[in-house]
mmCIF file as gemmi writes it, N, C-alpha and C atoms, coordinates in Angstrom:
data_model
loop_
_atom_site.group_PDB
_atom_site.id
_atom_site.type_symbol
_atom_site.label_atom_id
_atom_site.label_alt_id
_atom_site.label_comp_id
_atom_site.label_asym_id
_atom_site.label_entity_id
_atom_site.label_seq_id
_atom_site.pdbx_PDB_ins_code
_atom_site.Cartn_x
_atom_site.Cartn_y
_atom_site.Cartn_z
_atom_site.occupancy
_atom_site.B_iso_or_equiv
_atom_site.pdbx_formal_charge
_atom_site.auth_seq_id
_atom_site.auth_asym_id
_atom_site.pdbx_PDB_model_num
ATOM 1 N N . MET Axp A 1 ? 7.061 28.691 -52.308 1 0 ? 1 A 1
ATOM 2 C CA . MET Axp A 1 ? 6.877 29.634 -53.38 1 0 ? 1 A 1
ATOM 3 C C . MET Axp A 1 ? 5.417 29.721 -53.803 1 0 ? 1 A 1
ATOM 4 N N . SER Axp A 2 ? 4.687 28.62 -53.694 1 0 ? 2 A 1
ATOM 5 C CA . SER Axp A 2 ? 3.292 28.653 -54.124 1 0 ? 2 A 1
ATOM 6 C C . SER Axp A 2 ? 2.41 29.411 -53.133 1 0 ? 2 A 1
ATOM 7 N N . VAL Axp A 3 ? 2.904 29.681 -51.922 1 0 ? 3 A 1
ATOM 8 C CA . VAL Axp A 3 ? 2.132 30.448 -50.945 1 0 ? 3 A 1
ATOM 9 C C . VAL Axp A 3 ? 1.951 31.877 -51.442 1 0 ? 3 A 1
ATOM 10 N N . HIS Axp A 4 ? 2.94 32.413 -52.103 1 0 ? 4 A 1
ATOM 11 C CA . HIS Axp A 4 ? 2.837 33.785 -52.597 1 0 ? 4 A 1
ATOM 12 C C . HIS Axp A 4 ? 1.85 33.895 -53.754 1 0 ? 4 A 1
ATOM 13 N N . ALA Axp A 5 ? 1.499 32.763 -54.37 1 0 ? 5 A 1
ATOM 14 C CA . ALA Axp A 5 ? 0.531 32.787 -55.457 1 0 ? 5 A 1
ATOM 15 C C . ALA Axp A 5 ? -0.894 32.938 -54.938 1 0 ? 5 A 1
ATOM 16 N N . LEU Axp A 6 ? -1.113 32.668 -53.635 1 0 ? 6 A 1
ATOM 17 C CA . LEU Axp A 6 ? -2.44 32.808 -53.044 1 0 ? 6 A 1
ATOM 18 C C . LEU Axp A 6 ? -2.776 34.277 -52.843 1 0 ? 6 A 1
ATOM 19 N N . SER Axp A 7 ? -4.063 34.573 -52.833 1 0 ? 7 A 1
ATOM 20 C CA . SER Axp A 7 ? -4.482 35.942 -52.535 1 0 ? 7 A 1
ATOM 21 C C . SER Axp A 7 ? -4.338 36.196 -51.034 1 0 ? 7 A 1
ATOM 22 N N . ALA Axp A 8 ? -4.629 37.383 -50.587 1 0 ? 8 A 1
ATOM 23 C CA . ALA Axp A 8 ? -4.355 37.795 -49.209 1 0 ? 8 A 1
ATOM 24 C C . ALA Axp A 8 ? -5.181 37.026 -48.179 1 0 ? 8 A 1
ATOM 25 N N . VAL Axp A 9 ? -6.453 36.844 -48.411 1 0 ? 9 A 1
ATOM 26 C CA . VAL Axp A 9 ? -7.326 36.195 -47.414 1 0 ? 9 A 1
ATOM 27 C C . VAL Axp A 9 ? -6.94 34.734 -47.191 1 0 ? 9 A 1
ATOM 28 N N . PRO Axp A 10 ? -6.798 33.908 -48.233 1 0 ? 10 A 1
ATOM 29 C CA . PRO Axp A 10 ? -6.378 32.52 -47.977 1 0 ? 10 A 1
ATOM 30 C C . PRO Axp A 10 ? -4.985 32.426 -47.344 1 0 ? 10 A 1
ATOM 31 N N . ARG Axp A 11 ? -4.115 33.357 -47.68 1 0 ? 11 A 1
ATOM 32 C CA . ARG Axp A 11 ? -2.774 33.356 -47.098 1 0 ? 11 A 1
ATOM 33 C C . ARG Axp A 11 ? -2.834 33.636 -45.602 1 0 ? 11 A 1
ATOM 34 N N . VAL Axp A 12 ? -3.675 34.58 -45.191 1 0 ? 12 A 1
ATOM 35 C CA . VAL Axp A 12 ? -3.83 34.893 -43.766 1 0 ? 12 A 1
ATOM 36 C C . VAL Axp A 12 ? -4.448 33.715 -43.027 1 0 ? 12 A 1
ATOM 37 N N . VAL Axp A 13 ? -5.439 33.087 -43.615 1 0 ? 13 A 1
ATOM 38 C CA . VAL Axp A 13 ? -6.076 31.921 -42.997 1 0 ? 13 A 1
ATOM 39 C C . VAL Axp A 13 ? -5.06 30.791 -42.857 1 0 ? 13 A 1
ATOM 40 N N . LEU Axp A 14 ? -4.235 30.583 -43.863 1 0 ? 14 A 1
ATOM 41 C CA . LEU Axp A 14 ? -3.213 29.545 -43.813 1 0 ? 14 A 1
ATOM 42 C C . LEU Axp A 14 ? -2.181 29.843 -42.73 1 0 ? 14 A 1
ATOM 43 N N . VAL Axp A 15 ? -1.769 31.084 -42.613 1 0 ? 15 A 1
ATOM 44 C CA . VAL Axp A 15 ? -0.805 31.463 -41.577 1 0 ? 15 A 1
ATOM 45 C C . VAL Axp A 15 ? -1.399 31.251 -40.192 1 0 ? 15 A 1
ATOM 46 N N . ILE Axp A 16 ? -2.656 31.646 -39.999 1 0 ? 16 A 1
ATOM 47 C CA . ILE Axp A 16 ? -3.306 31.454 -38.697 1 0 ? 16 A 1
ATOM 48 C C . ILE Axp A 16 ? -3.452 29.974 -38.379 1 0 ? 16 A 1
ATOM 49 N N . ALA Axp A 17 ? -3.809 29.14 -39.358 1 0 ? 17 A 1
ATOM 50 C CA . ALA Axp A 17 ? -3.954 27.702 -39.136 1 0 ? 17 A 1
ATOM 51 C C . ALA Axp A 17 ? -2.611 27.07 -38.78 1 0 ? 17 A 1
ATOM 52 N N . VAL Axp A 18 ? -1.574 27.42 -39.498 1 0 ? 18 A 1
ATOM 53 C CA . VAL Axp A 18 ? -0.246 26.856 -39.214 1 0 ? 18 A 1
ATOM 54 C C . VAL Axp A 18 ? 0.245 27.315 -37.848 1 0 ? 18 A 1
ATOM 55 N N . ALA Axp A 19 ? 0.058 28.584 -37.524 1 0 ? 19 A 1
ATOM 56 C CA . ALA Axp A 19 ? 0.465 29.089 -36.212 1 0 ? 19 A 1
ATOM 57 C C . ALA Axp A 19 ? -0.321 28.404 -35.1 1 0 ? 19 A 1
ATOM 58 N N . GLY Axp A 20 ? -1.61 28.184 -35.323 1 0 ? 20 A 1
ATOM 59 C CA . GLY Axp A 20 ? -2.421 27.485 -34.318 1 0 ? 20 A 1
ATOM 60 C C . GLY Axp A 20 ? -1.952 26.066 -34.094 1 0 ? 20 A 1
ATOM 61 N N . VAL Axp A 21 ? -1.615 25.36 -35.165 1 0 ? 21 A 1
ATOM 62 C CA . VAL Axp A 21 ? -1.122 23.98 -35.024 1 0 ? 21 A 1
ATOM 63 C C . VAL Axp A 21 ? 0.23 23.965 -34.333 1 0 ? 21 A 1
ATOM 64 N N . LEU Axp A 22 ? 1.117 24.89 -34.693 1 0 ? 22 A 1
ATOM 65 C CA . LEU Axp A 22 ? 2.435 24.931 -34.065 1 0 ? 22 A 1
ATOM 66 C C . LEU Axp A 22 ? 2.366 25.365 -32.602 1 0 ? 22 A 1
ATOM 67 N N . TRP Axp A 23 ? 1.382 26.197 -32.263 1 0 ? 23 A 1
ATOM 68 C CA . TRP Axp A 23 ? 1.25 26.668 -30.887 1 0 ? 23 A 1
ATOM 69 C C . TRP Axp A 23 ? 0.517 25.655 -30.014 1 0 ? 23 A 1
ATOM 70 N N . TRP Axp A 24 ? -0.643 25.161 -30.462 1 0 ? 24 A 1
ATOM 71 C CA . TRP Axp A 24 ? -1.475 24.289 -29.645 1 0 ? 24 A 1
ATOM 72 C C . TRP Axp A 24 ? -1.165 22.81 -29.828 1 0 ? 24 A 1
ATOM 73 N N . GLY Axp A 25 ? -0.498 22.436 -30.896 1 0 ? 25 A 1
ATOM 74 C CA . GLY Axp A 25 ? -0.18 21.036 -31.143 1 0 ? 25 A 1
ATOM 75 C C . GLY Axp A 25 ? 0.638 20.39 -30.032 1 0 ? 25 A 1
ATOM 76 N N . PRO Axp A 26 ? 1.78 20.965 -29.647 1 0 ? 26 A 1
ATOM 77 C CA . PRO Axp A 26 ? 2.566 20.382 -28.552 1 0 ? 26 A 1
ATOM 78 C C . PRO Axp A 26 ? 1.81 20.356 -27.226 1 0 ? 26 A 1
ATOM 79 N N . TYR Axp A 27 ? 1.016 21.381 -26.972 1 0 ? 27 A 1
ATOM 80 C CA . TYR Axp A 27 ? 0.218 21.405 -25.736 1 0 ? 27 A 1
ATOM 81 C C . TYR Axp A 27 ? -0.793 20.258 -25.718 1 0 ? 27 A 1
ATOM 82 N N . ALA Axp A 28 ? -1.504 20.079 -26.821 1 0 ? 28 A 1
ATOM 83 C CA . ALA Axp A 28 ? -2.487 18.998 -26.891 1 0 ? 28 A 1
ATOM 84 C C . ALA Axp A 28 ? -1.812 17.639 -26.77 1 0 ? 28 A 1
ATOM 85 N N . TYR Axp A 29 ? -0.655 17.478 -27.363 1 0 ? 29 A 1
ATOM 86 C CA . TYR Axp A 29 ? 0.071 16.21 -27.268 1 0 ? 29 A 1
ATOM 87 C C . TYR Axp A 29 ? 0.537 15.955 -25.832 1 0 ? 29 A 1
ATOM 88 N N . ALA Axp A 30 ? 0.999 16.991 -25.138 1 0 ? 30 A 1
ATOM 89 C CA . ALA Axp A 30 ? 1.425 16.83 -23.749 1 0 ? 30 A 1
ATOM 90 C C . ALA Axp A 30 ? 0.249 16.464 -22.847 1 0 ? 30 A 1
ATOM 91 N N . VAL Axp A 31 ? -0.898 17.076 -23.08 1 0 ? 31 A 1
ATOM 92 C CA . VAL Axp A 31 ? -2.088 16.737 -22.292 1 0 ? 31 A 1
ATOM 93 C C . VAL Axp A 31 ? -2.502 15.299 -22.557 1 0 ? 31 A 1
ATOM 94 N N . TYR Axp A 32 ? -2.461 14.894 -23.817 1 0 ? 32 A 1
ATOM 95 C CA . TYR Axp A 32 ? -2.789 13.508 -24.169 1 0 ? 32 A 1
ATOM 96 C C . TYR Axp A 32 ? -1.843 12.54 -23.469 1 0 ? 32 A 1
ATOM 97 N N . LEU Axp A 33 ? -0.554 12.811 -23.495 1 0 ? 33 A 1
ATOM 98 C CA . LEU Axp A 33 ? 0.402 11.916 -22.856 1 0 ? 33 A 1
ATOM 99 C C . LEU Axp A 33 ? 0.198 11.848 -21.351 1 0 ? 33 A 1
ATOM 100 N N . SER Axp A 34 ? -0.029 12.995 -20.716 1 0 ? 34 A 1
ATOM 101 C CA . SER Axp A 34 ? -0.207 12.982 -19.267 1 0 ? 34 A 1
ATOM 102 C C . SER Axp A 34 ? -1.472 12.232 -18.868 1 0 ? 34 A 1
ATOM 103 N N . LEU Axp A 35 ? -2.558 12.424 -19.602 1 0 ? 35 A 1
ATOM 104 C CA . LEU Axp A 35 ? -3.786 11.685 -19.292 1 0 ? 35 A 1
ATOM 105 C C . LEU Axp A 35 ? -3.625 10.204 -19.567 1 0 ? 35 A 1
ATOM 106 N N . SER Axp A 36 ? -2.91 9.862 -20.613 1 0 ? 36 A 1
ATOM 107 C CA . SER Axp A 36 ? -2.688 8.462 -20.946 1 0 ? 36 A 1
ATOM 108 C C . SER Axp A 36 ? -1.889 7.769 -19.851 1 0 ? 36 A 1
ATOM 109 N N . VAL Axp A 37 ? -0.852 8.416 -19.342 1 0 ? 37 A 1
ATOM 110 C CA . VAL Axp A 37 ? -0.037 7.819 -18.289 1 0 ? 37 A 1
ATOM 111 C C . VAL Axp A 37 ? -0.823 7.744 -16.984 1 0 ? 37 A 1
ATOM 112 N N . MET Axp A 38 ? -1.627 8.776 -16.682 1 0 ? 38 A 1
ATOM 113 C CA . MET Axp A 38 ? -2.393 8.745 -15.445 1 0 ? 38 A 1
ATOM 114 C C . MET Axp A 38 ? -3.454 7.652 -15.475 1 0 ? 38 A 1
ATOM 115 N N . ARG Axp A 39 ? -4.072 7.428 -16.613 1 0 ? 39 A 1
ATOM 116 C CA . ARG Axp A 39 ? -5.134 6.421 -16.699 1 0 ? 39 A 1
ATOM 117 C C . ARG Axp A 39 ? -4.602 5.011 -16.871 1 0 ? 39 A 1
ATOM 118 N N . ASN Axp A 40 ? -3.579 4.839 -17.693 1 0 ? 40 A 1
ATOM 119 C CA . ASN Axp A 40 ? -3.096 3.499 -18.024 1 0 ? 40 A 1
ATOM 120 C C . ASN Axp A 40 ? -1.8 3.128 -17.337 1 0 ? 40 A 1
ATOM 121 N N . GLY Axp A 41 ? -1.145 4.06 -16.705 1 0 ? 41 A 1
ATOM 122 C CA . GLY Axp A 41 ? 0.147 3.785 -16.101 1 0 ? 41 A 1
ATOM 123 C C . GLY Axp A 41 ? 1.236 3.736 -17.16 1 0 ? 41 A 1
ATOM 124 N N . ASP Axp A 42 ? 2.449 3.553 -16.705 1 0 ? 42 A 1
ATOM 125 C CA . ASP Axp A 42 ? 3.579 3.461 -17.622 1 0 ? 42 A 1
ATOM 126 C C . ASP Axp A 42 ? 3.699 2.017 -18.071 1 0 ? 42 A 1
ATOM 127 N N . ARG Axp A 43 ? 3.477 1.747 -19.339 1 0 ? 43 A 1
ATOM 128 C CA . ARG Axp A 43 ? 3.508 0.379 -19.845 1 0 ? 43 A 1
ATOM 129 C C . ARG Axp A 43 ? 4.913 -0.193 -19.883 1 0 ? 43 A 1
ATOM 130 N N . ARG Axp A 44 ? 5.922 0.655 -19.814 1 0 ? 44 A 1
ATOM 131 C CA . ARG Axp A 44 ? 7.3 0.166 -19.818 1 0 ? 44 A 1
ATOM 132 C C . ARG Axp A 44 ? 7.738 -0.319 -18.445 1 0 ? 44 A 1
ATOM 133 N N . LEU Axp A 45 ? 7.001 0.033 -17.402 1 0 ? 45 A 1
ATOM 134 C CA . LEU Axp A 45 ? 7.416 -0.305 -16.047 1 0 ? 45 A 1
ATOM 135 C C . LEU Axp A 45 ? 7.556 -1.806 -15.806 1 0 ? 45 A 1
ATOM 136 N N . PRO Axp A 46 ? 6.619 -2.669 -16.229 1 0 ? 46 A 1
ATOM 137 C CA . PRO Axp A 46 ? 6.822 -4.099 -16.003 1 0 ? 46 A 1
ATOM 138 C C . PRO Axp A 46 ? 8.07 -4.645 -16.697 1 0 ? 46 A 1
ATOM 139 N N . GLU Axp A 47 ? 8.456 -4.063 -17.82 1 0 ? 47 A 1
ATOM 140 C CA . GLU Axp A 47 ? 9.641 -4.536 -18.528 1 0 ? 47 A 1
ATOM 141 C C . GLU Axp A 47 ? 10.927 -4.018 -17.897 1 0 ? 47 A 1
ATOM 142 N N . ARG Axp A 48 ? 10.933 -2.768 -17.454 1 0 ? 48 A 1
ATOM 143 C CA . ARG Axp A 48 ? 12.15 -2.133 -16.963 1 0 ? 48 A 1
ATOM 144 C C . ARG Axp A 48 ? 12.223 -2.027 -15.448 1 0 ? 48 A 1
ATOM 145 N N . GLY Axp A 49 ? 11.113 -2.257 -14.76 1 0 ? 49 A 1
ATOM 146 C CA . GLY Axp A 49 ? 11.093 -2.092 -13.317 1 0 ? 49 A 1
ATOM 147 C C . GLY Axp A 49 ? 11.793 -3.225 -12.592 1 0 ? 49 A 1
ATOM 148 N N . ILE Axp A 50 ? 12.079 -2.998 -11.335 1 0 ? 50 A 1
ATOM 149 C CA . ILE Axp A 50 ? 12.723 -4.001 -10.494 1 0 ? 50 A 1
ATOM 150 C C . ILE Axp A 50 ? 11.667 -4.544 -9.537 1 0 ? 50 A 1
ATOM 151 N N . PRO Axp A 51 ? 11.381 -5.847 -9.571 1 0 ? 51 A 1
ATOM 152 C CA . PRO Axp A 51 ? 10.372 -6.4 -8.662 1 0 ? 51 A 1
ATOM 153 C C . PRO Axp A 51 ? 10.856 -6.338 -7.218 1 0 ? 51 A 1
ATOM 154 N N . GLY Axp A 52 ? 9.919 -6.174 -6.309 1 0 ? 52 A 1
ATOM 155 C CA . GLY Axp A 52 ? 10.277 -6.106 -4.9 1 0 ? 52 A 1
ATOM 156 C C . GLY Axp A 52 ? 9.042 -6.221 -4.027 1 0 ? 52 A 1
ATOM 157 N N . THR Axp A 53 ? 9.258 -6.228 -2.747 1 0 ? 53 A 1
ATOM 158 C CA . THR Axp A 53 ? 8.167 -6.284 -1.772 1 0 ? 53 A 1
ATOM 159 C C . THR Axp A 53 ? 8.313 -5.083 -0.838 1 0 ? 53 A 1
ATOM 160 N N . ALA Axp A 54 ? 7.238 -4.794 -0.136 1 0 ? 54 A 1
ATOM 161 C CA . ALA Axp A 54 ? 7.252 -3.672 0.79 1 0 ? 54 A 1
ATOM 162 C C . ALA Axp A 54 ? 6.331 -3.961 1.958 1 0 ? 54 A 1
ATOM 163 N N . GLU Axp A 55 ? 6.577 -3.271 3.051 1 0 ? 55 A 1
ATOM 164 C CA . GLU Axp A 55 ? 5.726 -3.375 4.236 1 0 ? 55 A 1
ATOM 165 C C . GLU Axp A 55 ? 5.256 -1.974 4.586 1 0 ? 55 A 1
ATOM 166 N N . VAL Axp A 56 ? 3.952 -1.808 4.706 1 0 ? 56 A 1
ATOM 167 C CA . VAL Axp A 56 ? 3.383 -0.501 5.044 1 0 ? 56 A 1
ATOM 168 C C . VAL Axp A 56 ? 3.577 -0.281 6.531 1 0 ? 56 A 1
ATOM 169 N N . LEU Axp A 57 ? 4.279 0.789 6.87 1 0 ? 57 A 1
ATOM 170 C CA . LEU Axp A 57 ? 4.568 1.084 8.273 1 0 ? 57 A 1
ATOM 171 C C . LEU Axp A 57 ? 3.497 1.955 8.903 1 0 ? 57 A 1
ATOM 172 N N . SER Axp A 58 ? 2.897 2.855 8.131 1 0 ? 58 A 1
ATOM 173 C CA . SER Axp A 58 ? 1.819 3.682 8.651 1 0 ? 58 A 1
ATOM 174 C C . SER Axp A 58 ? 0.958 4.155 7.487 1 0 ? 58 A 1
ATOM 175 N N . ALA Axp A 59 ? -0.264 4.504 7.816 1 0 ? 59 A 1
ATOM 176 C CA . ALA Axp A 59 ? -1.191 5.014 6.8 1 0 ? 59 A 1
ATOM 177 C C . ALA Axp A 59 ? -2.032 6.107 7.438 1 0 ? 59 A 1
ATOM 178 N N . LYS Axp A 60 ? -2.337 7.122 6.65 1 0 ? 60 A 1
ATOM 179 C CA . LYS Axp A 60 ? -3.208 8.181 7.137 1 0 ? 60 A 1
ATOM 180 C C . LYS Axp A 60 ? -4.054 8.691 5.985 1 0 ? 60 A 1
ATOM 181 N N . ARG Axp A 61 ? -5.171 9.252 6.315 1 0 ? 61 A 1
ATOM 182 C CA . ARG Axp A 61 ? -6.113 9.775 5.331 1 0 ? 61 A 1
ATOM 183 C C . ARG Axp A 61 ? -5.597 11.107 4.789 1 0 ? 61 A 1
ATOM 184 N N . THR Axp A 62 ? -5.718 11.288 3.479 1 0 ? 62 A 1
ATOM 185 C CA . THR Axp A 62 ? -5.301 12.536 2.848 1 0 ? 62 A 1
ATOM 186 C C . THR Axp A 62 ? -6.501 13.178 2.164 1 0 ? 62 A 1
ATOM 187 N N . ARG Axp A 63 ? -6.305 14.322 1.571 1 0 ? 63 A 1
ATOM 188 C CA . ARG Axp A 63 ? -7.374 14.995 0.836 1 0 ? 63 A 1
ATOM 189 C C . ARG Axp A 63 ? -7.295 14.717 -0.661 1 0 ? 63 A 1
ATOM 190 N N . THR Axp A 64 ? -6.463 13.767 -1.061 1 0 ? 64 A 1
ATOM 191 C CA . THR Axp A 64 ? -6.312 13.421 -2.465 1 0 ? 64 A 1
ATOM 192 C C . THR Axp A 64 ? -7.542 12.663 -2.953 1 0 ? 64 A 1
ATOM 193 N N . VAL Axp A 65 ? -8.059 13.063 -4.108 1 0 ? 65 A 1
ATOM 194 C CA . VAL Axp A 65 ? -9.252 12.456 -4.672 1 0 ? 65 A 1
ATOM 195 C C . VAL Axp A 65 ? -8.875 11.735 -5.967 1 0 ? 65 A 1
ATOM 196 N N . ILE Axp A 66 ? -9.327 10.506 -6.107 1 0 ? 66 A 1
ATOM 197 C CA . ILE Axp A 66 ? -9.15 9.783 -7.366 1 0 ? 66 A 1
ATOM 198 C C . ILE Axp A 66 ? -10.383 10.095 -8.207 1 0 ? 66 A 1
ATOM 199 N N . ARG Axp A 67 ? -10.207 10.774 -9.286 1 0 ? 67 A 1
ATOM 200 C CA . ARG Axp A 67 ? -11.332 11.237 -10.101 1 0 ? 67 A 1
ATOM 201 C C . ARG Axp A 67 ? -11.777 10.16 -11.079 1 0 ? 67 A 1
ATOM 202 N N . GLN Axp A 68 ? -12.394 9.123 -10.564 1 0 ? 68 A 1
ATOM 203 C CA . GLN Axp A 68 ? -12.923 8.077 -11.43 1 0 ? 68 A 1
ATOM 204 C C . GLN Axp A 68 ? -14.432 8.149 -11.532 1 0 ? 68 A 1
ATOM 205 N N . GLY Axp A 69 ? -15.07 8.815 -10.585 1 0 ? 69 A 1
ATOM 206 C CA . GLY Axp A 69 ? -16.513 8.965 -10.64 1 0 ? 69 A 1
ATOM 207 C C . GLY Axp A 69 ? -16.899 10.046 -11.621 1 0 ? 69 A 1
ATOM 208 N N . GLU Axp A 70 ? -18.175 10.114 -11.926 1 0 ? 70 A 1
ATOM 209 C CA . GLU Axp A 70 ? -18.636 11.151 -12.853 1 0 ? 70 A 1
ATOM 210 C C . GLU Axp A 70 ? -18.517 12.529 -12.22 1 0 ? 70 A 1
ATOM 211 N N . PHE Axp A 71 ? -18.737 12.605 -10.924 1 0 ? 71 A 1
ATOM 212 C CA . PHE Axp A 71 ? -18.649 13.858 -10.204 1 0 ? 71 A 1
ATOM 213 C C . PHE Axp A 71 ? -17.626 13.716 -9.091 1 0 ? 71 A 1
ATOM 214 N N . ALA Axp A 72 ? -17.103 14.83 -8.625 1 0 ? 72 A 1
ATOM 215 C CA . ALA Axp A 72 ? -16.047 14.802 -7.61 1 0 ? 72 A 1
ATOM 216 C C . ALA Axp A 72 ? -16.522 14.159 -6.309 1 0 ? 72 A 1
ATOM 217 N N . TRP Axp A 73 ? -17.77 14.377 -5.926 1 0 ? 73 A 1
ATOM 218 C CA . TRP Axp A 73 ? -18.233 13.828 -4.663 1 0 ? 73 A 1
ATOM 219 C C . TRP Axp A 73 ? -18.456 12.312 -4.727 1 0 ? 73 A 1
ATOM 220 N N . GLU Axp A 74 ? -18.502 11.741 -5.926 1 0 ? 74 A 1
ATOM 221 C CA . GLU Axp A 74 ? -18.631 10.29 -6.078 1 0 ? 74 A 1
ATOM 222 C C . GLU Axp A 74 ? -17.277 9.594 -6.109 1 0 ? 74 A 1
ATOM 223 N N . ALA Axp A 75 ? -16.203 10.359 -6.258 1 0 ? 75 A 1
ATOM 224 C CA . ALA Axp A 75 ? -14.878 9.78 -6.405 1 0 ? 75 A 1
ATOM 225 C C . ALA Axp A 75 ? -14.363 9.329 -5.035 1 0 ? 75 A 1
ATOM 226 N N . PRO Axp A 76 ? -13.646 8.196 -4.999 1 0 ? 76 A 1
ATOM 227 C CA . PRO Axp A 76 ? -13.091 7.732 -3.736 1 0 ? 76 A 1
ATOM 228 C C . PRO Axp A 76 ? -11.928 8.62 -3.292 1 0 ? 76 A 1
ATOM 229 N N . ARG Axp A 77 ? -11.71 8.683 -1.988 1 0 ? 77 A 1
ATOM 230 C CA . ARG Axp A 77 ? -10.618 9.465 -1.421 1 0 ? 77 A 1
ATOM 231 C C . ARG Axp A 77 ? -9.532 8.519 -0.924 1 0 ? 77 A 1
ATOM 232 N N . LEU Axp A 78 ? -8.309 9.017 -0.983 1 0 ? 78 A 1
ATOM 233 C CA . LEU Axp A 78 ? -7.176 8.246 -0.449 1 0 ? 78 A 1
ATOM 234 C C . LEU Axp A 78 ? -6.889 8.668 0.962 1 0 ? 78 A 1
C-alpha cells in the first residue's frame, strides 16, 4: 500500500529494480553455483560417494582446455 504513496518516478525506478533482481537474480545465482562446482568440485561427493579403483584402458588427446591460466594459450590441454 505504501508503494502507491510514492510519486511516479520513484515508483518506476522501484519497479525496474525489482524486475531486474527477479530477472537477473536466479541467473547470477546459477552462474555462481556452476563456477563454484567447477572450481571446487562437489563437496558432498566424499561423504556420499562410493570409493573404488579403476584401470585406464586407453587414453587419447582431446581439444578440451582447462582454463586455469590467465590466457587460453597458457592453459593445459587434456
